C-alpha positions in Angstrom: -6.9 -29.2 -19.9 -5.1 -25.9 -20.4 -7.9 -24.1 -18.7 -7.9 -26.4 -15.7 -4.1 -26.2 -15.3 -4.2 -22.4 -15.7 -7.0 -21.8 -13.1 -5.2 -23.9 -10.6 -1.9 -22.1 -11.2 -3.7 -18.7 -10.8 -5.3 -19.9 -7.6 -2.1 -21.0 -6.2 -0.2 -17.8 -7.0 -2.9 -15.6 -5.5 -3.3 -17.8 -2.4 0.5 -17.7 -1.8 0.6 -14.0 -1.6 -2.2 -13.6 0.9 -1.6 -13.1 4.6 -3.7 -15.0 7.2 -5.6 -11.8 8.1 -6.5 -11.3 4.4 -7.8 -14.9 4.1 -10.0 -14.3 7.2 -11.5 -11.1 5.9 -11.7 -11.7 2.2 -11.9 -15.4 2.0 -9.6 -17.6 -0.1 -8.0 -15.5 -2.9 -10.1 -12.6 -2.0 -12.9 -13.9 -4.1 -16.5 -12.8 -3.6 -17.8 -16.3 -3.9 -17.4 -19.5 -6.0 -16.4 -18.8 -9.7 -17.8 -20.8 -12.7 -15.4 -21.1 -15.5 -16.7 -21.8 -18.9 -14.4 -22.9 -21.8 -15.1 -22.9 -25.5 -18.4 -21.2 -24.7 -20.5 -19.5 -27.4 -21.0 -16.0 -25.9 -21.9 -12.5 -26.8 -19.1 -10.7 -28.4 -18.1 -13.5 -30.7 -15.6 -16.4 -30.6 -12.7 -14.3 -29.6 -14.4 -12.9 -26.5 -13.3 -13.7 -22.9 -15.2 -11.7 -20.4 -15.5 -12.1 -16.7 -18.6 -11.0 -14.7 -19.7 -10.8 -11.1 -23.4 -9.8 -11.3 -25.4 -12.2 -13.4 -28.8 -12.8 -11.9 -28.3 -15.1 -8.9 -25.5 -17.2 -10.4 -22.0 -17.4 -9.2 -19.2 -15.0 -10.7 -18.1 -16.3 -13.9 -15.4 -16.4 -16.5 -16.1 -17.2 -20.1 -13.3 -18.2 -22.5 -14.4 -18.8 -26.1 -12.6 -20.8 -28.7 -11.1 -17.9 -30.6 -10.6 -17.6 -34.4 -8.3 -20.5 -35.7 -5.7 -19.2 -38.1 -6.3 -15.6 -37.2 -3.8 -12.9 -38.4 -3.1 -9.6 -36.7 -4.9 -7.8 -39.6 -8.3 -9.4 -38.9 -8.8 -7.7 -35.5 -10.0 -11.0 -33.8 -8.2 -13.2 -31.3 -7.0 -16.8 -31.8 -6.6 -19.7 -29.5 -8.2 -18.0 -26.5 -9.0 -21.2 -24.8 -5.5 -22.5 -25.3 -3.5 -19.6 -23.9 -2.9 -19.7 -20.2 -2.5 -15.9 -20.1 -6.2 -15.5 -20.8 -7.2 -17.5 -17.7 -4.5 -15.8 -15.5 -5.9 -12.4 -16.5 -9.5 -13.2 -16.1 -9.1 -15.0 -12.8 -7.1 -11.9 -11.5 -10.0 -9.7 -12.4 -12.2 -11.5 -9.8 -9.5 -11.1 -7.2 -9.2 -7.4 -7.8 -13.0 -7.1 -7.8 -12.9 -7.6 -3.9 -12.2 -3.8 -3.9 -12.2 -2.2 -7.4 -15.4 -2.5 -9.4 -15.3 -1.8 -13.2 -17.6 1.1 -14.0 -19.5 1.7 -17.3 -19.4 5.5 -16.5 -15.8 6.1 -15.1 -12.9 4.9 -17.1 -10.2 4.9 -14.3 -11.6 2.0 -12.3 -11.8 -0.1 -15.5 -8.3 0.8 -16.5 -7.1 -0.1 -12.9 -8.8 -3.5 -13.2 -7.3 -4.2 -16.7 -3.8 -3.0 -15.8 -3.7 -5.0 -12.4 -5.1 -8.0 -14.1 -2.3 -7.8 -16.8 0.3 -7.2 -14.0 -0.8 -10.3 -12.0 -0.8 -12.4 -15.1 2.8 -11.2 -15.7 3.7 -12.2 -12.1 2.2 -15.6 -12.5 4.2 -16.3 -15.7 7.3 -14.4 -14.8 7.4 -12.5 -18.1 5.8 -9.2 -19.2 4.1 -10.5 -22.3 0.4 -11.2 -22.4 -1.3 -13.4 -25.0 1.4 -14.0 -27.5 -0.5 -16.9 -29.1 -3.9 -15.3 -29.2 -2.6 -12.3 -31.2 -1.5 -14.2 -34.4 1.8 -15.4 -32.8 3.6 -12.3 -34.1 3.6 -10.1 -30.9 1.8 -10.2 -27.6 -1.6 -8.7 -27.3 -0.2 -6.4 -24.5 3.1 -6.1 -22.8 4.6 -4.4 -19.8 7.2 -2.5 -21.8 7.7 1.1 -20.6 8.4 3.7 -23.2 10.4 6.5 -21.5 8.3 9.4 -23.0 5.0 7.9 -22.1 3.0 9.2 -19.1 -0.6 9.7 -18.2 -0.4 13.0 -20.0 -0.9 10.7 -23.1 -4.4 9.8 -21.9 -6.4 13.0 -21.7 -9.2 13.5 -20.7 -9.5 10.5 -18.4 -13.2 10.1 -19.2 -12.3 9.0 -22.6 -9.4 6.7 -21.8 -8.7 3.5 -23.8 -8.8 1.5 -20.6 -6.6 -1.3 -22.0 -3.9 1.1 -23.1 -4.0 3.1 -19.8 -4.0 -0.2 -18.0 -1.0 -1.3 -20.0 0.9 1.7 -19.0 0.1 1.0 -15.3 1.3 -2.6 -15.7 4.4 -1.4 -17.4 5.2 1.0 -14.5 4.7 -1.8 -12.0 6.8 -4.3 -14.1 9.7 -1.8 -14.1 9.5 -1.5 -10.4 9.3 -5.3 -10.1 12.6 -5.7 -11.8 14.3 -3.3 -9.5 12.9 -3.6 -6.1 13.9 -7.1 -5.2 12.6 -10.5 -4.1 10.1 -11.0 -1.3 9.9 -14.8 -1.1 10.0 -17.7 -3.6 8.9 -16.5 -7.0 7.2 -13.3 -5.5 8.8 -9.9 -5.8 8.4 -7.2 -3.2 6.2 -5.1 -5.4 3.9 -8.1 -6.0 3.0 -8.1 -2.3 2.8 -4.3 -2.1 0.4 -4.1 -5.1 -1.7 -7.0 -4.0 -2.1 -5.4 -0.6 -2.7 -1.9 -2.1 -6.0 -3.3 -3.8 -7.3 -3.8 -0.1 -7.3 -0.1 0.4 -9.1 1.0 -2.7 -12.7 2.3 -2.9 -14.9 0.6 -5.5 -14.6 3.4 -8.0 -11.0 4.2 -7.2 -8.8 6.5 -9.2 -5.2 6.1 -10.3 -4.4 8.9 -7.8 -5.9 6.8 -4.9 -4.1 3.6 -6.1 -0.7 5.5 -6.2 -1.3 6.6 -2.6 -2.4 3.1 -1.6 0.7 1.6 -3.1 2.9 4.1 -1.2 1.0 3.3 2.0 1.5 -0.5 1.6 5.1 -0.1 0.6 5.8 1.9 3.8 4.1 -0.9 5.7 6.1 -3.6 3.9 9.4 -1.7 4.7 8.4 -1.8 8.4 7.3 -5.5 8.4 10.5 -6.7 6.6 12.9 -4.5 8.6 13.9 -2.6 5.5 15.3 1.0 5.7 12.6 3.6 5.3 12.5 4.7 1.7 13.8 1.4 0.3 10.6 0.9 -1.6 8.7 4.1 -1.2 11.3 6.5 -2.6 11.8 4.7 -6.0 8.0 4.0 -6.2 7.2 7.7 -5.6 9.8 8.9 -8.2 8.5 6.5 -10.9 5.0 7.4 -10.2 5.7 11.2 -10.3 7.8 10.8 -13.5 4.7 9.3 -15.1 2.4 12.2 -14.0 0.5 9.6 -11.9 -0.8 11.7 -9.0 -3.9 13.7 -9.6 -7.3 13.3 -8.1 -9.5 13.3 -11.3 -7.1 14.3 -14.0 -3.8 12.4 -14.1 -1.2 14.6 -15.8 -2.3 17.7 -14.0 -0.1 17.5 -11.0 3.2 16.1 -9.9 3.7 14.6 -6.4 1.0 13.5 -4.0 0.0 16.6 -2.2 -3.2 15.2 -0.7 -1.7 11.9 0.4 -2.6 12.5 4.1 -6.2 13.1 3.3 -6.3 9.8 1.2 -4.6 7.9 4.0 -7.2 9.0 6.5 -9.8 7.6 4.2 -8.2 4.2 3.9 -7.5 4.2 7.7 -11.2 4.7 8.3 -12.0 1.9 5.8 -9.6 -0.5 7.5 -11.2 0.3 10.9 -14.6 -0.5 9.6 -13.4 -3.8 8.2 -12.5 -5.0 11.7 -16.2 -4.7 12.7 -17.4 -6.9 9.8 -18.1 -10.6 10.0 -15.5 -13.0 8.6 -16.1 -14.5 5.2 -16.8 -18.1 4.9 -14.3 -19.6 2.5 -16.2 -21.5 -0.2 -15.4 -25.2 -0.1 -15.4 -25.2 -4.0 -14.0 -21.9 -5.0 -14.0 -22.6 -8.6 -16.3 -24.8 -10.9 -14.7 -25.5 -14.2 -16.9 -26.3 -17.2 -15.4 -28.0 -20.2 -15.9 -27.3 -23.9 -19.3 -27.7 -25.6 -21.3 -25.3 -23.5 -24.0 -23.2 -25.2 -23.7 -20.1 -23.0 -26.3 -17.4 -23.6 -25.2 -13.8 -23.8 -24.1 -12.3 -20.3 -26.7 -10.4 -18.4 -29.6 -12.2 -20.0 -31.6 -15.0 -18.4 -30.1 -18.4 -17.8 -26.5 -18.4 -18.5 -25.8 -21.7 -20.1 -27.4 -25.1 -21.0 -24.9 -27.9 -20.2 -24.7 -30.7 -22.5 -24.6 -34.0 -20.7 -22.7 -32.5 -17.7 -20.4 -34.6 -15.6 -18.8 -33.6 -12.5 -15.7 -34.9 -10.7 -13.7 -33.5 -7.8 -10.0 -32.8 -8.6 -8.2 -31.3 -5.7 -10.1 -28.2 -4.6 -11.8 -27.7 -7.9 -15.1 -29.1 -8.9 -14.6 -29.9 -12.6 -17.7 -30.0 -14.8 -17.5 -31.0 -18.4 -19.6 -32.0 -21.3 -16.8 -33.6 -23.1 -16.9 -37.3 -21.9 -13.4 -38.0 -23.4 -11.9 -35.5 -21.0 -13.5 -36.7 -17.9 -11.6 -40.2 -17.5 -8.3 -38.2 -17.6 -9.5 -35.9 -14.9 -10.6 -38.9 -12.8 -7.1 -40.5 -13.3 -5.5 -37.2 -12.4 -7.5 -36.9 -9.2 -7.2 -40.6 -8.3 -3.4 -40.9 -8.8 -2.1 -39.6 -5.4 -4.7 -41.8 -3.6 -3.6 -44.9 -5.7 0.1 -44.3 -4.8 -0.7 -43.9 -1.0 -3.0 -47.0 -1.0 -0.3 -49.2 -2.7 2.3 -48.1 -0.3 0.2 -48.7 2.8 -1.8 -51.8 1.6 -5.1 -50.0 2.1 -6.3 -49.8 -1.5 -10.0 -50.7 -1.1 -10.4 -48.8 2.2 -9.0 -45.6 0.6 -11.0 -46.2 -2.6 -14.2 -46.4 -0.7 -13.3 -43.1 1.1 -12.6 -41.4 -2.2 -15.8 -42.6 -3.7 -17.8 -41.1 -0.7 -16.4 -37.6 -1.1 
């Protein structure tokens, strides 16, 4: 149930930050298509592995979350309780949302580092704290955290081709978290920088660099200032200063430059990309954005043949999720969860059997 709750919460957070235009173009949440979520799956990489993937034969995009190593200690190098920590689901779901523009590369480290850093940052936004995976790292410290060390900059990650993508991503999420704490609230639980960063992903090329992302953030920050009637520079000035302090702006070699000298050229590229988008057909929102598969799956290694062999699969509809599980004990609770609002309505209106029949036909 942790996985189901967590995916629902991630969906709600990403849906709440989208504009109507973004929903029309990208579809709900910005997803490329329905996502299959597999929990407590046996997968390549071992029991502490939690990957996401977009390109597995003809299947839907997927998230695998394995069981983790019970009783793990930090010294073992493995992760514990991966299927019981919501941060794992928030992070992996966010990968798919980011994938609408930025594609992880096996050749270039910067797109991968952007994916990791942004997925961490969105997980922080969902939880409201800058700690990721406290329980999966032995309970002594988070797996990653958005804590910015004053002396740290992208000069520490040279050359970019050999980056540790998780550590470079951690620096990115730390920079964004610092800005999140200082730039104010947008609406509800969202901060202004949440919206700016989410929108900046729209402008990114598939193999985008940190330089391009920095310019995209500035572009969207300026647009946000205008749309929210803020004074020019309210967001862009502190963002530019923080990025420059961290040696953010350079085309292929972060750390080699200071400032954004080619920002106009970058903005011309993203303007052309935006113009092209207006000519593309709208994306049909999937009726079932996520399929949730419960524990007990024997998933084969990613990128190889059939992905999984379900064991006695059952499927019920819960809200806007199709929940698929092989654990029979879990299914009645899901049915009750899905049926409860209908039961209350029926009892209030005296239409129990009529509404029950309608629910059974869904």
